N, C-alpha and C positions, 0 to 999 in steps of 0.2 A: 302377214300381220294380221292380229285378231281385229275384228270389225269394232266399231263403236258400240254395238249392241254387246257384242261378247265382253269387251273390256268392262262395260257397266255390270254385267252378270258377274265377273270376276271380282269387281269391286264389292258388289253386295255380299258375296259370300265370305269374303275378307272380312267385312264388317260384322257380319254375323258370328263368326268365329272369335272375334276379337274379345279376350277373356274379360275386359274391364268394362266395356259398353255394348257387348255383342248381346246375342240371344243365348239365354242358359242352357236351353235344350240344344242348340246348334253346337255351343262351346263344348259340352260333354259327349257328342258323338265321336265314335271310332270307325275304322274301316269294317270291324266286325257287326258294329249295330247298324250301320248304314247298309250293308251287303244286302240285307232282306228286301229293303226299299228299293234298290237297285235293281233287283230281279223282278219285284211287282211292278215297277215303272216299264220295264221290258215287256211284260206281259199285257200291260194296258194299252201300249202302242200297238201290238198285235191285236188285240181286241178292236181298237178304233179301225185298223185296216179291214178286219173281217166285217165290221159294221158299214164299212164304205163311208165313215164320217170324217170328212176331211178336217173340219174345223177342230174336231176332237183330236184327230191326229196331229195337228199343229201343237195344241196344248200338251198332248201326250209327250211329243218328241221334246218339248221344252222341259218337261219333267224328268226324262231321261238324261237330257244335257245337264240338268242341274246335277244329277247323281255324279256325273264325270267331273264336274268343276267341285263338288263336295269332296270326293276322293282325293282329287289334285291338291285342294287346299289343305286337307290333313297332312298328305304327303309332303307338301311344301313346308308345313310348320315343323316337320320333323326332319326336315333337311334331306329328303330323300329325291323328290323331283317336283316340277311345277307343272301346270297345264300346258304350257309351252312345249315341255319335254315330252308330253303325251302327244300333242298335235305333231310333233316332229317325228317321233317313233313311228305313228301310223302312216304319216307321209312316205318316210323312207321304206317302210315296209310294202306299200302299195306300190311303189316305183320298182322295188326289188322284185315283186311278184308280176310285174306287167312288162317284161323285156320286149314284148312284141308292141308294145306302146310307147315306152320310154327310152328303148334302145333300138338296136338293129336285129332282133331275133325274129324269127319268122315261125308262124303256126299254120298248120295245114287246114286247121277247122276247130269248130268248138270242142270236139272229144279231145284233139290234140292239146287245146288249150288247158282243158280240165286236167288232164294228165300232168301237164307242165305245172300247173299250180299246185297239184298235190304232190308232186315231186320236190318243188319249193319248199313246202310247208314241211315235208318229211326231213329234209336238208336242215332247217331251221331248229326242228326237234331234236334232231343228232347234235347238233352244236350245243344246245341247252343241256342235253344229258350229259355229254363230255365235260361241260363247264361245272356241272353239279358232281362230276366224279360218279354217276351212276351208269349202270349197265343199259344198253339201248334195247327197247322193245318196241315193236309195232304199234303197242297200244299206248305209247307215250303221249301225253297231251290231251288226253280225253278227260275233261275235268269230271270229278265225282260228283259235283253239285248240279249237273245237268239234270233235267226230269228224266226219270227211269227209262221211258220209252225211247226218247231221244237218244240218251246214252247208249242204249242196246244197239239201236242202228248204227251208231258210230264206231262202237266197238266191233260190230259184224263187218263193217266197210273196211276198218283198218286191217282186220285179220284177212279179209278177202284179198288186199292188196298184196299179200305174200302168199297168196294161193289157198288159203284155208276158208274153203267156202263151198256151198252147194253148186252143182252145175247149172241148174235151172230152177225156175219157180215150182216146177212139179215136185222136184226134191223136198223144196222148203214146205209144201202142202202135205207132203208125206210125212215129214217131220212134226209139223203141226197134229196130224191124226195121231202120231204115236204119242206125243205129249199129252194129247186128249185122253188117250187110253189110261196113260199112266196116273193123269189127277183122277180118272174114274176108279183106277185100282186102289189108290191112297184113300180116296173117299169110302170105298167099302171096307177099308181096314180102319176107318176112322182115326187116322192119325193126322192131327191137325198140322203138326208142324212139316210132315212130309207133303200134306196137302197145298202148303203156302209154297214149298220149294217147287213142286210140280207146276203149280199155277205159274210162278215166276218164269220157269223153262218154257211153258206154253206162251206167255207174253213175249219172251226174248225171241222166240220162233217167230211169231207174228210181226213183231217189230223188223226182222230180216226179210220177210215176206214183202213187206212196203218197201224195204230197201231196194229188193230186187227189181221194183218197178219205179224206182226213183221218188217214191211217196213219202213224205215226212210223216212218220206214225204220230207224232203229236199233233200235227195239223188234221191228219184223218181222224183221230179220236175226238179232237175239239169239233169237227164238223158232225160226229156222231152225237156228240153230246147236245149241239144245237138243235138237230133233228129230233132228238129224243124229247128235249124240253117242248120244242113247238107243238109236237104231236100231243104230248101228255096235257098240255095247257089246253089244247083244242078239246082232248077227251074230257078234262075237268068242266070245261065251259058247257059242254053239251049236257053233261049230267046236272050243273047247276041250273041250266034252263028248265030241267025238269024237277028242280028241287030236290035234287038226290045227292048223296054224299058217296064219293068213291068207295070208302070203306064198308059201306053197307051194301054194295053191288056185288052180286055173285062172280067169281073169277072168269066163269065161262062168259058170261055177259059182258065183263070188262075186255076179254080177248077179243070179242065179236067186234066191240066199239073201237078198240084199237086197232083192228084190221080195216075197219070202215075209213077211219081217220087216215091212216097210211095210204088207201088207195086215193083218198082225195087228194093228199099231198103229191103223189105221183101224178095225178091228172093235172095239178097246177104247175107243176115243173116241167110237164110235157109242153104246155101252152106258152112257156116263157120264152 
């Protein structure tokens, strides 16, 4: 049964959506208009975790929960399903996917459990495809709205489950080198459309290299973004202390300063 706090949240959302005395903005929202906020809130949860801000994480999880309640309220008004149905469906799914916990199935270890989990998910995807009258594909169920790098990793993982994969990371590195050369060739031809395609192929190969090492490519890129931002801000601060504008500093000097900042960050990290 829902807790008192959850009951209160459900009541608040129902009141906000009341067409007579609710909030005009909330009343006019649809699945489509709310979806971008749902994605944004999920990213804000991840950001709070990355910053190790527990208080912010609590607030962001509340915002994400609100999105689930919002979508459920819209669905309930249309007669599709209610929040309880959402909770019941995920509860059933978690029990079904953990027979080694809730039934008498045995698992030999973590790897075996992961394979069983993937097999269970694959079976569920087959059932959905059959119910829709669609042909089955190993790539079924990978949302097109996922961030591109993450979707590339998942597509590669699905293809690998049926044997379509590089044998090892060295082969992926060779593919990255090949794609890099193809990017260079299109740059020489100055074909912007083809350059874009080849850069896409290069990023796809990089995402699959991350997969080979069980690294989430989105997380890896987020980390690279954070490091770049911290280092660049430090570079700006150093120049600001000299009353200099980065735009007026020769590129050679900027590169020297950048390398010095990188070395300092590396030393700091080694001392942590």
